[in-house]
N, C-alpha and C positions, 0 to 999 in steps of 0.2 A: 504494500500500500504506500502510495507516495505521500509526501508531507501535505500537499494540497488536499488530497482526499481525506486525510486524517483531520485537517482543520474543518473541512465541510461537515464531517461526521460530528465533530465537537460542536459546531455552530447549530446544527439542526437536530441534535438529539435532545430530548427533554431533560432538563436538569431540575432535580427536586430542590426547591428552595427550602431553607431552614424555616421552621415554623415556631410561633410563640403560642403556648397553650394558656388559655384563660380559664379560670375557675370561679363560678358564681356560687359560693358555698351556701348562701341562704336558700337558694332554689335547687342546689345540687346539680347545676348545669356546668358543662365544660364545652369549650370549642377551641379551634385552632385558626390562626391567621398567619399570613406571611410576616416575617420579621420586619423590623424597621417601620412599623406603623406608629402613628402619633395619636395618642388617646386625646380626643377633643372634649368628650363629656363622659362622666362616670357617676351614676347615682344608683340607688337601690332598685330602680325599675328601668333604667335606660343606660345604654352604653354606645358610644360612637367613636370610631377609629378611622383614620384616613392615611392614605399613601399618596404619592405623586399622581397616580392614575386611577385611584379608586377610593370610595368612601363606603363604610359599612355602619349601619345603625341597627342596634338590637333593642327592641321595646317589649316589655312584658305586660300582658293583660290577663285579667281573670276571664275564665270561660263563661259565656252566657248560656242560659238554658234555651232550648228550642231546636230548630232545624240548623244544626251546626254547619253543614255543608253550604246551604243556601246563604246563611248569615255571613260566613267567612268569604265565600266567593264574591258576594255583593260588596263586602267591605274592601276586598282587594281591588275590585273594579273602581270603586269610589276613590280609593287612595291613588290609583294610577291616573285617573282623570284629574285628580287634584294636582298632580305633578305635571299635568298636560302631556302625559305620555301618549304616543300613538303607535300604530302597528302592534297592537296588543295581542298576546297569545297566552293561552293557559299553559303553565309550566308543567314539565314532566319530572321534576325532581322528587325523589323519594328519600326520606331520611329514616334510617333504621332506628328502632327503639321508640318511635313516636306513634301515637294512635293514627294520625293522618297528617299529610302535608298538602297544603294548597299553595299554589304559586302562580304568578303572572309575570310575564316579561314584555318589554317593549323598548321603544326609543324615546329618549328625552328630547325636549325642544332644541338643545344644543348639539344633537347628533350622537351623544353618548348613549350607552345602553343602561338599562336598569332592570332589576328583578326584585320582586317583593314576595316573600314566602312566609306563610303562617304554619308553625309546627304546633300540633295539638298534643299536649302532654298526656301520657297514659297514667301517670302516678300523682299528678297534682291538678288543681283547678287552674290551669295555666295555659296560655297561648304565647308562644315566642314568635314575635314578628321580626323578620330580618329584611332590611332594605339595603341593597347594594347598587351603587351607581358606579359604572366602570367603563373603561374604553374597550372597544370592540375585541381586541385580542386577548382579553383577560377572562373570557367565559369559563374556561376550565378551572381556573383558580377560584373563581366565584362559586362554582358548583362544589368544589372541594371544601371551601369554607362552610357552606351551608350544610353539607353532608357530615361535617365534623361535629356538629352539635350532638351532645349526648347527655342523658340523665343517668345518674347512678342510682338505680332503683334499690340497691341493697342497703343504702344508708338513709336515715331520716334527714331531711333538709335541716340545716342549722337555722332555726327561727329565733334563736336567742339574739343574734346580731341583727338588730332591726335596721341598722344603716349599712349593712354589708354591701360593698361595691364589688364589681368585677375585679379580679386580681390575677396575676400570673400564677401558674401552677407552682413555680418556685417560691413565690411569696407565701402562698397558701401552705406549702409544706413547711416553710420556716415558722409560720405562726402556729401550726399544729405541733411542731417539735417543742416550741417555746411553752405552749400550754401544757404539754405532757410533762416537761421538766418541772414546771410549777406544781403540778399535781403530785409528782414524786417527792418533792421537797416538803410537802405538807404532811404532818403526822396523820396516821390512819385514824379515821373516826371510830369512836367507841361504839360497839354494837350493843344495843339494849334489847332485851327480850320483852315481848308484849305478852301479858297474861290475860286470860279471860276473867271477867269479874265473877 
């Protein structure tokens, strides 16, 4: 193989970019994004991150009762029209571990692409809405980000931290270790027996 053909193979073979894992411990959610994103907004129900060619917003909602499919698909249509999106298509993205995934994609007025996806939780009264605005060549990365969302159904969500924000997995692990060390340093609680009267 010549040097020129090796360079062409290197240029056109897909390179896996390093990812940052985020953990939203209050809701027991995790997801991955490409590295080097800049967190623009981070609260207990909303998270927004941007790159040079892409912006992702994650918004959490409580599930409404009633016809879930009709309600969510109408909501997605309204949101897309609110952004003045055109060339709308129902999305085909499926995310494992969630009850249902509804999505819509289209073109923004500036010519960029956008996708809005609603993930319906199996384990909580929760809908995770993901909106990504991206340049045309990033479709595969966008789908990978949406498909990376996961709920850890084996653990109970941490509802004690009322103001829990999204954090990196590394930061969550550090906090978990710190709290375990604090628990180990405390003397064991005295066990008292309860007697029937």
